[in-house]
C-alpha positions, 0 to 999 in steps of 0.5 A: 309966515309966508305971505300968500300971494293972490294971483290975479285972474285974467279973464280972456274974453272971446275976440269979436271980429267983424266979418263985414270988412273980410267979406268986402275984401273977398268980393273985391278980389273976386270982382278983380279976378273976374274982370282981369281974367282972359280965357285962353282960346283953345281952338287957336292952339290946336294942331291938326294934321291931315294926311296927304292923299295918296297919289295911287289911290287918287287914280283908283277913286272915281267920281261918285255917280249921283242921280239928281232928282229935283221936285218943282211945283209943277213937275220933276227933273232928273239930272236937269232933264224934265221927266214924268213920275212914271219915267222916274219909276222906270229909271230907278228900277233900271238903276237899282238892277245895275247898282243899288248903292248908287246915291240918289240926291232928291232936291225939293224946292220951297214951293213943291208939294210935300206929297210929291217928295213922298211919291219920289221917296216911295219910288226909291224904296220900291226900287230898292235904292237905299243911299238917299239924300234929301235937300231943300233948295230955293 
């Protein structure tokens, strides 16, 4: 008779891996890469080419004619000349008839009253001036 051979059963148990050392290594690598990372300055590598101005167009272009109205605490100036509010109204009406696209630069000082600025803006709107710039000065 043949001898029956018994097979040994080997029980394979699930391997137990400790996750703590792996997590430690991942964190150390993360810290290493964060510390040694040097971002590339994109602005330093941008090439900006601006076109040269045309000589022909330079002669055609005229300097913009800007009307400067400055509002002070005690009055107004128009192109560095002291004027009253009614003079500003008269001048704006006359200029709007000639060129309503003319730029009006309204400069309000820090101590001027807000009401005075509103009065000048109302006069510009009444005259039909639409190209307005308001700036605050010292």
